[in-house]
C-alpha positions as CSV (number, residue, x, y, z in Angstrom):
1,M,0.0,0.0,0.0
2,T,1.5,3.3,-1.0
3,I,0.8,6.8,0.4
4,K,-1.8,7.3,-2.4
5,D,-3.5,4.1,-1.3
6,K,-4.3,5.5,2.2
7,P,-7.7,6.6,3.4
8,K,-8.3,10.4,2.9
9,T,-9.6,12.6,5.7
10,K,-12.9,14.4,5.7
11,L,-12.1,16.2,9.0
12,K,-12.2,19.7,7.5
13,L,-15.6,19.0,5.9
14,M,-17.0,17.6,9.2
15,M,-15.7,20.6,11.2
16,E,-17.4,22.9,8.7
17,K,-20.7,20.9,9.1
18,R,-20.4,21.2,12.9
19,N,-19.4,24.9,12.7
20,I,-16.3,24.3,14.7
21,N,-12.8,25.5,14.1
22,R,-9.5,23.7,14.9
23,K,-8.9,25.6,18.2
24,Q,-12.4,24.8,19.4
25,L,-12.0,21.1,18.4
26,I,-8.6,20.9,20.2
27,N,-10.1,22.4,23.4
28,L,-13.1,20.1,23.2
29,I,-10.9,17.0,22.8
30,N,-8.5,18.0,25.6
31,K,-11.4,18.8,27.9
32,E,-13.2,15.5,27.1
33,F,-10.0,13.4,27.2
34,P,-7.6,15.1,29.7
35,N,-5.4,12.1,29.9
36,L,-5.1,11.9,26.0
37,P,-4.6,15.4,24.9
38,I,-4.1,16.2,21.2
39,S,-1.7,18.8,19.9
40,P,-2.7,21.7,17.6
41,D,-0.1,20.4,15.1
42,A,-1.7,17.0,15.0
43,I,-5.2,18.4,14.2
44,S,-3.7,20.7,11.6
45,R,-1.8,17.9,9.9
46,I,-4.8,15.5,9.9
47,S,-7.3,18.1,8.6
48,N,-4.9,19.1,5.8
49,G,-4.3,15.5,4.8
50,Q,-0.6,15.7,5.7
51,R,-0.9,13.1,8.4
52,K,-2.3,9.9,7.0
53,N,-1.3,7.4,9.8
54,Y,-2.6,8.1,13.2
55,Q,-3.9,6.0,16.1
56,I,-7.3,4.6,16.3
57,S,-7.7,6.4,19.7
58,T,-7.2,9.7,17.9
59,L,-9.8,8.8,15.3
60,L,-12.3,7.8,18.1
61,R,-11.6,11.0,20.1
62,L,-12.3,13.0,17.0
63,C,-15.5,11.1,16.3
64,K,-16.7,11.5,19.9
65,C,-16.2,15.2,20.0
66,L,-17.7,15.8,16.5
67,N,-20.5,13.4,17.2
68,C,-19.8,11.3,14.1
69,T,-18.5,7.9,13.0
70,P,-15.1,6.9,11.5
71,N,-17.0,6.5,8.2
72,D,-17.9,10.2,8.4
73,L,-14.2,11.2,8.8
74,L,-12.5,8.8,6.3
75,E,-12.9,8.6,2.6
76,Y,-11.9,5.1,1.5
77,E,-14.1,4.3,-1.6
78,H,-11.0,4.7,-3.8
79,L,-9.3,1.9,-1.9
80,I,-12.2,-0.5,-2.6
81,K,-11.8,0.2,-6.3
82,I,-8.1,-0.5,-6.1
83,S,-8.7,-3.8,-4.3
84,K,-11.3,-4.9,-6.8
85,R,-8.8,-4.2,-9.7
86,K,-6.1,-6.3,-8.0
87,L,-8.5,-9.2,-7.6
88,K,-9.2,-9.4,-11.3
């Protein structure tokens, strides 16, 4: 699997839908999960698509604070098409 074959993030879109900015999201996560804080840099990199590999716990914290599911935050349909092509 190459970098292009990774799931793409829809975090920015979800933040827009929830009318929340990065600073507000960071504060919400750090308040909700004081033992698992998240850095502003991490949120910035994830939302801009620069950080493709991050822990499941990060994804779940984002989902909890944005009231959504992992499917709402990750775009992976292109991976299904790639897998189908490889099977043929």
